N, C-alpha and C positions, 0 to 999 in steps of 0.2 A: 140277892134273893132274901126273902123273909121266911121265917119259920112260922107257918100259919097256926093260929089258935083255932080250935074247933068251936069255941063258945062265942065268937064274934064274927060278923060278916067281914069279908075281905076288904070292902070299901072302908069300913070303920078302922081296920088295922092299918091300911095304907094311910088314911087320914091321920091316924095317931103317929105314924112314922114321920110324916111331913110336919106335923105340929111339934114333934120333938126336935126336928131339925131347925125349925123356926126358933124354938126356945133356946137351943144351944148355939145359935148364931150362924149355923150353916147357911141359912137363908135369912139374911138381915132384912129390915124393912125396905120396901120398894124394890126388892130383888125378884126377878122373874122365877116363878116356880116351874118345875118340869111340865112340859106339855102333856096332853093326853097320850100322844104316841110314846113319849119318853117313859111315862108311867107304865104303859103296856109292856114296853121292852124291859124296864128295870124289875118290875114285880111279877111279870108273867100273868097279868090280869086281862080280862076282856076290855075292849074299848068303852063299852057302856059303864063298866065298873070304874074305870079311870075318870070318865066324865062325872060320875056320881061323886067321886072324891073331890074334884075341883068345885063342883056345884055346892057341896056341903061346906067346904072351907069358905066360900063366898057367903053363903047363907049365915054362917056362924060369925061373920065379920073378921075372920082371920086373913082373908085375901080379897082382892078386888080384880076386876077384869078391865083390860083395855081392848076394845073391839079391834080385831085383826092383828093384835100383837100377842096377847097372852094373859096369864093370871099372875098376879104379883102379891107379895106379902104386904098386908096393910100395916102401917105404923101404928103402934099402940095408942097414940094420941090423936089419930086421924078419925074424923067422923065417917060413919058408914053411909055411903051415898048410893050404892047400887043394889 
């Protein structure tokens, strides 16, 4: 579980945790990130909040999606295509 800060939305805080895990190598490039359901279970957040986290990581270029498979860490040198 996470100790929630009151000055930032939960989706931002969860995204920050995932980005820290990417930075420290917990999730190396091309590794699948937790699914929406897994984020709900791990962080105790609503499904729509978990979806917003994954959407934001894709929009920022930190992650990419494979339809029907999941969301993955984008390698630093990979072009953003989605």
